[in-house]
Backbone as a printed PyTorch tensor [residue, N CA C, xyz], in Angstrom:
tensor([[[  0.8290,  -1.3640,   0.0230],
         [ -0.2010,  -0.1520,  -0.4270],
         [  1.1180,   1.0900,   0.0180]],

        [[  0.5340,   2.1860,  -1.1170],
         [  1.2280,   3.5010,  -1.1550],
         [  0.8220,   4.5250,  -0.3430]],

        [[  1.8590,   4.9970,   0.5420],
         [  1.4990,   6.0510,   1.4500],
         [  1.2190,   7.5760,   0.6570]],

        [[  0.1530,   7.7490,   0.3410],
         [ -0.4360,   9.3370,  -0.3660],
         [ -0.5400,  10.2210,   0.4650]],

        [[ -0.8900,  11.0630,   0.2880],
         [ -1.2930,  12.3310,   0.8080],
         [ -2.6150,  12.5800,   1.7740]],

        [[ -3.2100,  12.0230,   0.3070],
         [ -4.6910,  11.6120,   0.9560],
         [ -5.1100,  10.6840,   2.2440]],

        [[ -4.0230,   9.2350,   2.1730],
         [ -3.8770,   8.3670,   3.4800],
         [ -3.2880,   9.4850,   4.6900]],

        [[ -2.7440,   9.6930,   4.7270],
         [ -1.8640,  10.7890,   5.7220],
         [ -2.8000,  11.7300,   6.4400]],

        [[ -3.4410,  12.8020,   5.3100],
         [ -4.4720,  13.5560,   6.0510],
         [ -5.9080,  12.6440,   6.3370]],

        [[ -6.1270,  11.3810,   6.1050],
         [ -7.1830,  10.8040,   6.5270],
         [ -6.7130,  10.2760,   7.8960]],

        [[ -5.7130,   9.5790,   8.0800],
         [ -4.9190,   8.8190,   9.0330],
         [ -5.0290,  10.1980,  10.5760]],

        [[ -4.6050,  11.0290,   9.5290],
         [ -4.1890,  12.4770,  10.8680],
         [ -5.8340,  12.9180,  11.2650]],

        [[ -6.9130,  12.6860,  10.4030],
         [ -8.2700,  12.6470,  11.0150],
         [ -8.7260,  11.9750,  12.0260]],

        [[ -8.6400,  10.8680,  11.4600],
         [ -9.3540,   9.2770,  12.0440],
         [ -8.7480,   9.6700,  13.8910]],

        [[ -7.3740,   9.7770,  13.3100],
         [ -6.6220,  10.0700,  15.0630],
         [ -7.3690,  11.1820,  15.8180]],

        [[ -7.0360,  12.5570,  15.1590],
         [ -7.9560,  13.3850,  16.4050],
         [ -9.2030,  13.1000,  16.4170]],

        [[-10.1490,  12.1760,  15.6880],
         [-11.4460,  12.1120,  15.8250],
         [-12.0120,  10.9090,  17.2340]],

        [[-10.9220,  10.1730,  17.5430],
         [-10.3700,   9.2480,  18.0480],
         [-10.0550,   9.6380,  19.8360]],

        [[ -9.0450,  10.7360,  19.2920],
         [ -8.6630,  11.4440,  20.7130],
         [ -9.8770,  12.3920,  21.5620]],

        [[-10.7490,  12.6880,  20.3150],
         [-11.9050,  13.8810,  20.7970],
         [-12.7210,  12.7610,  21.4550]],

        [[-13.1140,  11.5380,  20.8700],
         [-14.1530,  10.9560,  21.0840],
         [-13.5420,  10.2050,  22.4540]],

        [[-12.3260,  10.0050,  22.8160],
         [-11.7010,   9.9840,  24.4270],
         [-12.0130,  10.6420,  25.2400]],

        [[-11.9740,  11.9300,  24.8520],
         [-12.1700,  13.2740,  26.0340],
         [-13.5440,  13.3160,  26.0250]],

        [[-14.7260,  13.0190,  25.1260],
         [-16.1000,  13.0310,  25.3290],
         [-16.5550,  12.1670,  27.0200]],

        [[-15.5680,  11.3110,  26.4620],
         [-15.7650,   9.6100,  28.1660],
         [-14.8170,  10.2880,  29.2450]],

        [[-13.7160,  10.6530,  28.6760],
         [-12.9280,  11.1960,  30.0210],
         [-12.8380,  12.5620,  30.8460]],

        [[-13.6150,  13.2380,  30.1920],
         [-13.9700,  14.6690,  31.2020],
         [-15.0740,  14.2360,  31.8180]],

        [[-14.6760,  15.1440,  32.9450],
         [-15.9770,  15.0400,  33.8570],
         [-16.7430,  16.0110,  33.6290]],

        [[-16.1780,  17.3050,  33.8050],
         [-17.0690,  18.5620,  33.0790],
         [-17.8260,  18.1980,  32.1430]],

        [[-18.9320,  18.9200,  32.0000],
         [-20.0930,  18.1530,  30.7570],
         [-20.1080,  19.3370,  29.9610]],

        [[-19.5420,  20.5250,  30.2890],
         [-19.3930,  21.3820,  29.0750],
         [-17.9430,  20.9110,  28.1110]],

        [[-17.1500,  20.7940,  28.7600],
         [-15.5350,  20.0740,  28.0410],
         [-16.1170,  18.9080,  27.3710]],

        [[-16.8860,  17.9960,  27.9060],
         [-17.2990,  16.7970,  26.9650],
         [-18.2640,  17.0570,  25.9350]],

        [[-18.9570,  18.1160,  26.1380],
         [-19.9270,  18.1160,  25.1740],
         [-19.2310,  19.2230,  24.0980]],

        [[-18.2640,  20.1080,  24.3820],
         [-17.1300,  20.7250,  23.3110],
         [-16.4960,  19.5640,  22.5380]],

        [[-15.7420,  18.0380,  23.4280],
         [-15.0170,  17.2110,  22.5690],
         [-16.0330,  16.5420,  21.6050]],

        [[-17.7390,  16.1850,  21.7270],
         [-18.3900,  15.7450,  21.1200],
         [-18.6020,  16.5110,  19.7170]],

        [[-18.6170,  17.8510,  20.1680],
         [-18.7420,  18.6570,  18.9750],
         [-17.4800,  18.6530,  17.9370]],

        [[-16.2840,  18.8160,  18.2280],
         [-15.2320,  18.2770,  17.7900],
         [-14.9900,  17.0180,  17.1220]],

        [[-15.9100,  15.9610,  17.9190],
         [-15.6420,  14.6340,  17.1690],
         [-16.4810,  14.9130,  15.6710]],

        [[-17.9350,  15.0870,  15.8720],
         [-18.8200,  15.1160,  14.8320],
         [-18.2060,  16.4570,  13.7230]],

        [[-17.7480,  17.4760,  14.5500],
         [-16.9380,  17.8420,  12.9230],
         [-15.8750,  17.3460,  12.2310]],

        [[-15.0580,  16.7690,  12.8810],
         [-14.1980,  15.7690,  12.1450],
         [-14.4630,  14.6090,  11.3270]],

        [[-15.6620,  14.0940,  12.1080],
         [-16.4400,  13.0990,  11.1040],
         [-16.8130,  13.5120,  10.0730]],

        [[-17.2290,  14.9060,  10.0000],
         [-17.6560,  15.7470,   8.8070],
         [-16.7330,  15.4060,   7.5930]],

        [[-15.5740,  16.1320,   7.8180],
         [-14.3300,  16.3200,   7.2160],
         [-13.5330,  14.6350,   6.8560]],

        [[-14.0160,  13.6110,   7.6880],
         [-13.4290,  12.2660,   7.4610],
         [-14.2980,  11.8890,   6.2650]],

        [[-15.7940,  12.2020,   6.0380],
         [-16.8070,  12.2110,   4.8130],
         [-16.1970,  12.8600,   3.6940]],

        [[-16.0740,  13.8770,   3.6180],
         [-15.0310,  14.7870,   2.5240],
         [-13.8730,  13.9790,   2.3780]],

        [[-13.3320,  13.5010,   3.0920],
         [-11.9410,  12.7470,   2.7050],
         [-12.1180,  11.5120,   1.7040]],

        [[-13.3150,  11.1650,   1.8940],
         [-13.4990,   9.8980,   1.5210],
         [-14.9420,  10.0350,   0.2970]],

        [[-14.5760,  11.4670,  -0.4470],
         [-15.7800,  11.9010,  -1.8350],
         [-16.9490,  11.4330,  -1.1260]],

        [[-17.4680,  11.4990,  -0.3120],
         [-18.8740,  11.6370,  -0.0350],
         [-19.8300,  13.3820,   0.8970]],

        [[-19.5790,  14.3250,   0.3150],
         [-19.7830,  15.3160,   0.1630],
         [-20.8160,  15.2670,   0.9330]],

        [[-21.7490,  14.9960,   0.3680],
         [-23.7110,  15.3090,   0.9110],
         [-23.4820,  15.0230,   2.5910]],

        [[-23.0310,  13.3530,   2.6950],
         [-22.7740,  13.0910,   4.2540],
         [-21.8170,  13.7550,   4.8830]],

        [[-20.7450,  14.0120,   4.5080],
         [-20.0180,  15.4690,   5.3410],
         [-20.9530,  16.8030,   5.4780]],

        [[-21.6960,  16.9400,   4.6660],
         [-22.1690,  18.5730,   4.4840],
         [-23.3660,  18.3590,   5.8930]],

        [[-24.0040,  17.4590,   5.4470],
         [-25.0210,  16.7390,   6.4150],
         [-25.0070,  16.3170,   7.6760]],

        [[-23.5720,  15.9210,   8.2970],
         [-23.0910,  15.5790,   9.2910],
         [-22.2970,  16.9560,  10.0200]],

        [[-22.1390,  17.8200,   9.2330],
         [-21.5360,  19.3770,  10.2630],
         [-22.7540,  19.9010,  10.3260]],

        [[-23.6100,  20.4440,   9.7090],
         [-24.8180,  21.2510,   9.3650],
         [-26.1260,  20.2730,  10.8380]],

        [[-26.2090,  19.1990,  10.5660],
         [-27.3800,  18.3130,  11.2740],
         [-26.7040,  18.5680,  12.4440]],

        [[-25.6450,  17.6080,  13.0430],
         [-24.9230,  16.9950,  14.0530],
         [-24.0920,  18.4670,  14.9280]],

        [[-23.3480,  18.8640,  13.9230],
         [-22.3290,  19.8590,  14.7330],
         [-23.3690,  20.9090,  14.7920]],

        [[-24.2010,  21.6860,  13.7310],
         [-24.7630,  22.9120,  14.2150],
         [-25.9660,  22.5960,  15.1130]],

        [[-26.4270,  21.2470,  14.3640],
         [-28.3160,  21.4820,  15.2870],
         [-27.9130,  21.0560,  16.6680]],

        [[-27.8520,  19.4840,  16.5570],
         [-27.6430,  18.8010,  17.8830],
         [-26.9240,  19.2070,  19.1580]],

        [[-25.5850,  19.6220,  18.4940],
         [-24.9640,  19.7770,  19.4190],
         [-25.2440,  21.3950,  20.3790]],

        [[-25.8080,  21.9610,  19.6140],
         [-26.0730,  23.2810,  19.9610],
         [-27.4760,  23.2790,  20.9780]],

        [[-28.2080,  22.3260,  20.8150],
         [-29.2790,  22.1240,  21.9000],
         [-28.5690,  21.2370,  23.0220]],

        [[-27.6380,  20.2230,  22.5870],
         [-27.0580,  19.3010,  23.5510],
         [-26.3070,  20.9070,  24.6760]],

        [[-25.9290,  22.1960,  24.1090],
         [-24.8860,  22.9460,  24.9310],
         [-26.0870,  23.6410,  25.3060]],

        [[-27.0990,  24.0810,  25.1330],
         [-28.1660,  24.9880,  25.7080],
         [-28.8250,  24.1760,  26.9610]],

        [[-28.5330,  23.1530,  26.7070],
         [-29.6150,  22.2470,  28.1140],
         [-28.7040,  22.2510,  29.0580]],

        [[-26.8520,  21.8450,  28.7650],
         [-26.3280,  21.8530,  29.5010],
         [-26.1560,  23.4340,  30.6410]],

        [[-26.1370,  24.3950,  29.8330],
         [-26.2820,  25.7690,  29.9820],
         [-27.7560,  25.9100,  31.0200]],

        [[-28.4850,  25.7590,  30.6830],
         [-29.8000,  25.5470,  31.3780],
         [-29.9610,  25.1680,  32.4050]],

        [[-29.5440,  23.6060,  32.7420],
         [-29.1860,  22.6130,  33.8030],
         [-28.0430,  23.4490,  34.8660]],

        [[-27.2670,  24.3490,  34.3530],
         [-26.1300,  24.8240,  35.3750],
         [-25.2430,  23.5500,  35.7810]],

        [[-24.9990,  22.7050,  34.5900],
         [-24.2240,  21.0270,  34.7420],
         [-22.3820,  21.6150,  34.7250]],

        [[-22.5830,  22.7670,  34.0290],
         [-20.7680,  23.2620,  34.1690],
         [-20.1510,  23.5530,  35.1720]],

        [[-21.1720,  24.2600,  36.1610],
         [-21.0790,  24.6390,  37.3190],
         [-20.3400,  24.1150,  38.4850]],

        [[-20.7770,  22.8310,  38.4530],
         [-20.5710,  21.8490,  39.4560],
         [-19.1170,  21.4140,  39.6530]],

        [[-18.3900,  21.6440,  40.6230],
         [-17.2650,  21.2660,  40.9930],
         [-17.0810,  19.7100,  41.4690]],

        [[-16.5050,  18.4940,  41.2940],
         [-16.3110,  17.5870,  41.3060],
         [-15.2240,  17.1650,  42.4490]],

        [[-15.4510,  16.7260,  43.4360],
         [-14.7070,  16.8690,  44.3770],
         [-13.6400,  16.0250,  44.0830]],

        [[-12.0580,  15.5920,  44.4730],
         [-10.8190,  15.2150,  43.9260],
         [-11.4770,  13.4120,  44.6020]],

        [[-11.5140,  12.6210,  43.9360],
         [-11.6100,  11.0980,  44.6040],
         [-10.1420,  10.5970,  44.9840]],

        [[-10.2650,   9.5120,  45.5970],
         [ -9.4300,   8.8510,  46.3060],
         [ -8.8170,   7.8730,  44.8150]],

        [[ -7.6230,   7.4600,  44.5290],
         [ -7.2200,   6.6050,  43.1750],
         [ -7.7510,   5.3390,  43.3650]],

        [[ -8.4260,   4.8200,  42.8000],
         [ -9.4030,   4.0950,  42.5940],
         [ -8.6080,   2.8010,  41.8810]],

        [[ -8.5440,   1.3610,  42.3200],
         [ -7.3860,   0.4750,  41.7500],
         [ -8.2400,  -0.0590,  40.0980]],

        [[ -9.6280,   0.2490,  40.4850],
         [-10.5110,  -0.0630,  39.2290],
         [ -9.9820,   0.2750,  37.9610]],

        [[-10.0080,   1.7650,  38.5400],
         [ -9.4640,   2.6080,  37.1010],
         [ -7.9780,   1.9920,  36.2100]],

        [[ -7.3200,   1.8050,  37.2750],
         [ -6.2920,   1.4710,  36.3700],
         [ -6.1770,   0.1530,  35.5450]],

        [[ -6.5610,  -0.9480,  36.5760],
         [ -6.8240,  -2.2120,  35.7310],
         [ -7.7690,  -1.5850,  34.6310]],

        [[ -8.8390,  -1.1260,  34.7170],
         [ -9.6100,  -0.8760,  33.6780],
         [ -9.0920,  -0.4420,  32.5350]],

        [[ -8.3810,   0.8890,  32.5160],
         [ -7.0760,   1.6120,  31.5690],
         [ -6.3650,   0.3230,  31.0470]],

        [[ -5.7140,  -0.0930,  31.8440],
         [ -4.7000,  -1.1770,  31.4560],
         [ -5.4910,  -2.3920,  30.4660]],

        [[ -6.8530,  -3.1090,  31.3080],
         [ -7.4610,  -3.9310,  30.0460],
         [ -7.8310,  -3.4200,  28.9130]],

        [[ -8.3740,  -1.7110,  28.9690],
         [ -8.5280,  -1.0660,  27.4910],
         [ -7.4000,  -1.0050,  26.6820]],

        [[ -6.2000,  -0.8330,  26.9640],
         [ -4.9760,  -0.4990,  26.6940],
         [ -4.7970,  -2.1530,  25.7840]],

        [[ -4.8050,  -3.1640,  26.4150],
         [ -4.5290,  -4.2570,  26.2470],
         [ -5.0930,  -4.8170,  24.9220]],

        [[ -6.9200,  -4.2780,  24.9940],
         [ -7.6090,  -4.7190,  23.8460],
         [ -7.3990,  -3.7760,  22.5800]],

        [[ -6.8290,  -2.8020,  22.6860],
         [ -6.5190,  -1.7960,  21.7330],
         [ -5.2000,  -2.4350,  21.0040]],

        [[ -4.4790,  -3.0670,  21.5920],
         [ -3.1810,  -3.2090,  21.3390],
         [ -3.3960,  -4.8740,  20.2710]],

        [[ -4.8020,  -5.6010,  21.2000],
         [ -4.8340,  -6.9530,  20.4110],
         [ -5.4180,  -6.3530,  19.1740]],

        [[ -6.6690,  -5.6710,  19.2400],
         [ -7.2270,  -5.3970,  17.7280],
         [ -6.2850,  -4.8550,  16.7440]],

        [[ -5.6300,  -3.7520,  17.1210],
         [ -4.8070,  -2.9590,  15.7860],
         [ -3.9930,  -3.7270,  15.5770]],

        [[ -3.1720,  -5.3000,  16.3670],
         [ -2.2950,  -6.0470,  15.8710],
         [ -3.5560,  -7.5360,  14.6010]],

        [[ -4.5200,  -7.2300,  14.8650],
         [ -5.1650,  -8.1490,  14.1080],
         [ -5.5950,  -7.1740,  12.8520]],

        [[ -5.6100,  -6.3010,  12.7880],
         [ -6.1360,  -5.5680,  11.8300],
         [ -5.3410,  -4.8840,  10.7720]],

        [[ -4.2270,  -3.6060,  11.2030],
         [ -3.1350,  -2.8240,  10.7530],
         [ -2.4830,  -4.1030,   9.6280]],

        [[ -2.3670,  -5.2740,   9.8210],
         [ -1.7260,  -5.9960,   8.8510],
         [ -2.4440,  -6.1630,   7.6540]],

        [[ -3.8350,  -6.6900,   7.8530],
         [ -4.4590,  -6.9290,   7.0040],
         [ -4.7510,  -5.5280,   5.9500]],

        [[ -5.0090,  -4.1930,   6.5880],
         [ -5.3390,  -2.8860,   5.9470],
         [ -4.1740,  -2.6070,   5.0510]],

        [[ -2.9260,  -2.7050,   5.9050],
         [ -1.8430,  -2.5760,   4.9230],
         [ -1.9980,  -3.1450,   3.8120]],

        [[ -2.0940,  -4.6850,   3.2790],
         [ -2.4370,  -5.0430,   2.1860],
         [ -3.6280,  -4.5910,   1.2760]],

        [[ -4.4150,  -3.9250,   1.7960],
         [ -5.3920,  -3.4830,   0.6550],
         [ -5.1120,  -2.4970,   0.0310]],

        [[ -5.4890,  -2.2360,  -1.5020],
         [ -5.1410,  -1.8240,  -2.2990],
         [ -6.1100,  -0.9960,  -2.5900]],

        [[ -6.0770,   0.4290,  -3.2260],
         [ -7.1340,   1.7330,  -3.4040],
         [ -8.0950,   0.8910,  -4.6600]],

        [[ -9.1360,   1.4910,  -4.3480],
         [ -9.8100,   0.8510,  -5.5650],
         [ -9.4300,   2.1490,  -6.8820]],

        [[ -9.4690,   1.2570,  -8.4280],
         [ -9.3290,   2.2690,  -9.1840],
         [ -9.6010,   3.3770,  -9.7020]],

        [[-11.2180,   3.1030,  -9.8580],
         [-12.1020,   4.4210,  -9.8590],
         [-12.9560,   4.9190,  -8.5260]],

        [[-13.3380,   5.8430,  -7.8570],
         [-14.3720,   6.1350,  -7.0880],
         [-15.6400,   6.3410,  -7.5540]],

        [[-16.5720,   5.4180,  -7.0610],
         [-17.7170,   5.7730,  -8.0990],
         [-18.5470,   6.7140,  -6.6870]],

        [[-19.2220,   7.6040,  -7.4530],
         [-19.8560,   9.0970,  -6.9460],
         [-21.2910,   8.5430,  -5.9800]],

        [[-20.8090,   7.6480,  -5.1260],
         [-22.0860,   7.3950,  -4.0090],
         [-22.2990,   8.1630,  -3.0470]],

        [[-21.3750,   8.8840,  -2.8730],
         [-22.3360,  10.3670,  -1.9590],
         [-22.0520,  11.6950,  -2.3970]],

        [[-22.2690,  12.1180,  -3.7380],
         [-22.7920,  13.0970,  -3.9000],
         [-23.9840,  13.8670,  -4.0790]],

        [[-24.2360,  14.9750,  -3.5880],
         [-25.7300,  15.3020,  -3.9300],
         [-26.5410,  15.0700,  -4.8200]],

        [[-25.9810,  15.2710,  -6.2910],
         [-26.4910,  14.7410,  -7.1580],
         [-27.3390,  13.0220,  -7.3190]],

        [[-26.1280,  12.2460,  -6.6760],
         [-26.7660,  10.8530,  -6.8840],
         [-27.8730,  10.2120,  -5.7390]],

        [[-27.3070,  11.3390,  -4.2810],
         [-28.1690,  11.0460,  -3.3580],
         [-29.8520,  11.6000,  -3.9280]],

        [[-29.8250,  13.0420,  -4.4470],
         [-30.9700,  13.7900,  -4.9780],
         [-31.9690,  12.4740,  -5.8480]],

        [[-30.9110,  12.2100,  -6.5650],
         [-31.6850,  11.6130,  -8.0630],
         [-32.3040,  10.6560,  -7.3160]],

        [[-31.7670,   9.2490,  -6.6170],
         [-32.2580,   7.9830,  -5.9610],
         [-33.2630,   8.3510,  -5.0800]],

        [[-33.4910,   9.8480,  -4.3600],
         [-34.2740,   9.7760,  -3.5760],
         [-35.3810,  10.2290,  -3.9650]],

        [[-35.1120,  10.9160,  -5.0080],
         [-36.7250,  11.7910,  -5.8560],
         [-37.5500,  10.7450,  -7.1130]],

        [[-36.6660,   9.5770,  -7.1470],
         [-36.8740,   8.0280,  -7.9110],
         [-37.3760,   7.1570,  -7.6450]],

        [[-36.2640,   6.2690,  -6.9890],
         [-36.3620,   5.5550,  -6.4360],
         [-37.0390,   5.0340,  -4.9110]],

        [[-37.1160,   6.1320,  -4.5540],
         [-37.4530,   6.0450,  -2.9570],
         [-38.7400,   7.2150,  -2.7670]],

        [[-39.2680,   7.9640,  -3.6920],
         [-40.3390,   8.8960,  -3.7580],
         [-41.2370,   9.1530,  -2.6030]],

        [[-41.4980,   7.8630,  -2.6660],
         [-42.9780,   7.3540,  -2.3170],
         [-42.8990,   7.4260,  -0.3130]],

        [[-41.7360,   6.7550,  -0.0450],
         [-41.2140,   6.3700,   1.4100],
         [-40.6480,   8.1220,   1.8820]],

        [[-40.1870,   8.7020,   0.8060],
         [-39.8540,  10.0710,   1.4670],
         [-40.7910,  11.0750,   1.5030]],

        [[-41.8630,  11.0850,   0.8400],
         [-43.0780,  11.8200,   1.0970],
         [-43.7420,  11.0800,   2.2770]],

        [[-43.8270,   9.8190,   2.7060],
         [-44.6030,   9.6530,   3.8240],
         [-43.9630,  10.0220,   4.9090]],

        [[-42.5070,   9.9040,   5.1250],
         [-41.9220,  10.3310,   6.2100],
         [-42.0310,  12.1370,   6.2490]],

        [[-41.9820,  12.5580,   5.1530],
         [-42.5760,  14.0610,   5.3550],
         [-43.8320,  14.6550,   5.5460]],

        [[-44.9430,  13.7790,   5.5160],
         [-46.1950,  13.7590,   6.0160],
         [-46.4310,  13.0810,   7.3610]],

        [[-45.2850,  12.3630,   7.5000],
         [-45.4060,  11.9530,   8.9570],
         [-44.5230,  13.4260,  10.0270]],

        [[-43.6060,  13.3980,   9.8230],
         [-42.5920,  14.9660,  10.2390],
         [-44.1310,  16.1690,  10.3310]],

        [[-44.4820,  16.3010,   9.2560],
         [-45.7310,  17.3480,   9.3370],
         [-46.9400,  17.0910,  10.2180]],

        [[-47.0970,  15.6640,  10.3520],
         [-48.5300,  15.5280,  11.6030],
         [-47.7880,  15.6650,  12.7280]],

        [[-46.3250,  15.1690,  12.8870],
         [-45.8400,  15.7750,  14.4170],
         [-45.4340,  16.8880,  14.8550]],

        [[-45.7690,  17.9900,  13.7260],
         [-45.3820,  19.3220,  13.9360],
         [-46.2720,  19.9770,  14.0850]],

        [[-47.6090,  19.2640,  13.7610],
         [-49.0550,  19.6700,  13.7780],
         [-49.7240,  19.3050,  15.3970]],

        [[-49.1290,  18.3370,  15.4670],
         [-49.8680,  17.8480,  16.9300],
         [-49.2470,  18.3830,  17.8010]],

        [[-47.9010,  18.7110,  18.1430],
         [-46.5910,  19.5980,  19.0300],
         [-47.6720,  20.7840,  19.2770]],

        [[-47.8340,  21.3680,  17.8620],
         [-48.0920,  22.9580,  18.1880],
         [-49.7280,  22.7030,  18.8040]],

        [[-50.2910,  21.4880,  18.7050],
         [-52.1770,  21.9780,  19.2010],
         [-51.6280,  21.3610,  20.7930]],

        [[-50.8120,  20.5490,  21.0960],
         [-50.7790,  20.2030,  22.2800],
         [-50.6350,  21.3330,  22.9930]],

        [[-49.0090,  22.1750,  22.7880],
         [-48.7800,  23.2460,  23.1270],
         [-49.8690,  24.2850,  23.1400]],

        [[-50.5120,  24.3090,  22.1180],
         [-51.8040,  25.5180,  22.4590],
         [-53.1890,  25.2880,  23.1910]],

        [[-53.1820,  23.8170,  23.1740],
         [-54.1420,  23.3290,  24.5320],
         [-53.5230,  23.3490,  25.9660]],

        [[-52.2570,  23.4720,  25.9650],
         [-51.9820,  23.5580,  27.3170],
         [-51.8230,  25.1730,  27.9990]],

        [[-51.3930,  25.9980,  26.6730],
         [-51.7800,  27.4090,  27.0290],
         [-53.1350,  27.9490,  27.3170]],

        [[-54.0760,  27.1020,  26.6580],
         [-55.6750,  27.7640,  27.3270],
         [-55.8060,  27.3760,  28.2470]]])
C-alpha cells in the first residue's frame, strides 16, 4: 500500500476524531465533554469529505455539529451542569485495571487489523455514491413514496405538537 497525502490526511483526521471521542468520556465537566463531542462530529464531517462523500459530510456538519450539539450545549447551560465542582476522589484500582485492559484490547485489535489494512489496494475509480446529485436523484426516483411518507409523518408530528402546546396555554 502506497502512502499518499490523502491517506496521511485521513489518518490524521481519524486520530484526532478518536482522541476527541476519548475526551468525551474522559472529561468530568459536562461542557468540556460536549465540546469534545462537537469537535468529534466536526472531524467526522471532514472524514466524509476525505472519502468523497460530500453530501454526508455537509449533513454531518450542519445537522449534528450545528443543530444537535447546540441543543446539547443549551441544555447543559440551562441546567447549569458546567458549574458543579467535582471533588477529588481517592485513586481507585478499578480505574487502573480498566485502563490496562482497555489498552491491551486496543493493542490486540490493532495487531489483527493493521496487517490486513496494509495489504488493501485502493480502488481504480471512485464511484460517486456520496454526491448530492446521486443522492437526490435516487431519493426522488426510487424512494419518492417513502420520502413523501416521512415528510407527511413529520408534518403530522409538528401539527400535533403545536396543538398540544396550544391546548396547554388555553
